[in-house]
C-alpha positions as CSV (number, residue, x, y, z in Angstrom):
1,M,123.0,86.8,130.2
2,E,126.4,88.1,129.2
3,L,127.7,84.6,128.6
4,T,124.7,83.9,126.4
5,F,125.3,87.0,124.4
6,D,129.0,86.1,124.0
7,H,128.0,82.6,122.8
8,L,125.6,84.1,120.2
9,Q,128.3,86.5,119.0
10,S,130.6,83.5,118.6
11,C,128.0,81.6,116.7
12,Y,127.5,84.6,114.4
13,Q,131.2,85.0,113.8
14,N,131.5,81.2,113.0
15,G,128.5,81.2,110.6
16,R,126.3,79.1,112.9
17,L,123.8,81.7,114.0
18,P,121.1,80.6,111.5
19,Q,121.0,77.1,113.0
20,V,121.2,78.3,116.6
21,F,118.5,80.9,115.9
22,E,116.1,78.3,114.7
23,A,116.4,76.5,118.0
24,L,116.0,79.8,119.9
25,L,112.9,80.7,117.9
26,Q,111.3,77.3,118.6
27,S,112.2,77.7,122.3
28,F,110.9,81.2,122.4
29,Q,107.6,80.1,120.9
30,S,107.1,77.1,123.1
31,T,108.4,78.6,126.4
32,V,108.8,82.3,126.6
33,L,105.7,83.2,124.6
34,T,103.5,81.1,126.9
35,A,105.2,82.1,130.1
36,Y,103.5,84.5,132.5
37,K,105.3,87.8,132.9
38,S,108.7,86.8,131.4
39,K,110.9,89.8,131.9
40,F,114.3,89.3,130.3
41,A,114.3,86.2,128.0
42,Q,113.1,88.2,125.0
43,F,116.4,90.1,125.1
44,V,118.3,87.0,124.0
45,M,116.1,86.9,120.9
46,F,116.5,90.7,120.4
47,Y,120.3,90.4,120.6
48,A,120.4,87.5,118.2
49,C,118.2,89.5,115.8
50,S,120.6,92.5,116.1
51,L,123.5,90.3,114.9
52,D,121.6,89.4,111.7
53,P,118.5,91.6,111.3
54,E,117.9,90.6,107.6
55,D,117.6,86.8,108.4
56,C,117.0,86.3,112.1
57,G,115.2,89.6,112.6
58,T,112.9,88.9,109.7
59,Q,112.2,85.4,110.9
60,F,111.4,86.6,114.4
61,V,109.0,89.3,113.1
62,S,107.4,86.9,110.6
63,R,106.8,84.3,113.3
64,L,105.3,86.8,115.8
65,L,103.0,88.2,113.0
66,E,102.0,84.7,112.0
67,I,101.1,83.8,115.6
68,F,99.2,87.0,116.1
69,K,97.2,86.7,112.9
70,S,96.3,83.0,113.3
71,T,93.2,81.9,115.1
72,I,94.7,78.4,115.8
73,Y,96.7,79.9,118.7
74,P,95.1,80.7,122.0
75,Q,94.2,84.3,122.5
76,D,96.8,84.9,125.3
77,W,99.6,83.6,122.9
78,R,98.4,85.9,120.2
79,M,98.4,88.9,122.6
80,S,101.9,88.0,123.8
81,A,103.1,87.7,120.3
82,V,102.0,91.2,119.4
83,A,103.3,92.6,122.7
84,Y,106.8,91.1,122.0
85,L,106.6,92.4,118.4
86,A,105.9,95.9,119.7
87,S,108.7,95.6,122.2
88,Y,111.1,94.4,119.5
89,L,110.2,97.1,117.0
90,S,110.4,99.9,119.6
91,R,113.9,98.8,120.9
92,A,115.6,97.6,117.7
93,R,117.5,100.7,116.7
94,F,119.2,98.7,114.0
95,L,116.0,98.3,112.0
96,L,115.3,100.7,109.2
97,P,112.4,103.0,109.9
98,S,110.8,102.0,106.6
99,Y,110.8,98.3,107.7
100,V,109.2,99.3,111.0
101,T,106.6,101.3,109.1
102,I,105.7,98.3,106.9
103,I,105.2,96.0,109.9
104,L,103.1,98.7,111.7
105,E,101.0,99.0,108.5
106,R,100.5,95.3,108.5
107,L,99.3,95.3,112.1
108,A,97.0,98.3,111.5
109,C,95.4,96.4,108.5
110,T,95.0,93.3,110.7
111,F,93.3,95.4,113.4
112,F,91.1,97.1,110.9
113,V,89.9,93.9,109.3
114,S,89.3,92.3,112.7
115,C,87.2,95.3,113.8
116,F,85.3,95.4,110.5
117,N,84.5,91.7,110.7
118,L,83.4,92.1,114.3
119,L,81.1,94.9,113.5
120,H,79.6,93.3,110.4
121,N,79.1,89.9,112.0
122,H,77.0,91.3,114.7
123,D,74.4,92.9,112.4
């Protein structure tokens, strides 16, 4: 894991992190997100996001929100996405509290709308 972090740091210093991050994000979505009880792989993403929270961090959060909110993904992927999002938001001390608040508000609105729709579609 340490070698991976060193490589990501080198990519950041050499201006290649955006390209590397895109590949990481695709791999995360297709492999980690769908894996059963993955324990440490998400920390590679979290570390990459810490190097460039405005670009990489925002992309990561946006992708997880997109997966969670979309009904085209299987339910277990959607639940994994929101779990990883919660894990990221709770650990990423480099994020501004106002940004975390905005994301939590989006999640709360999504939950509210889902509950409202469930209640009113069963009448």
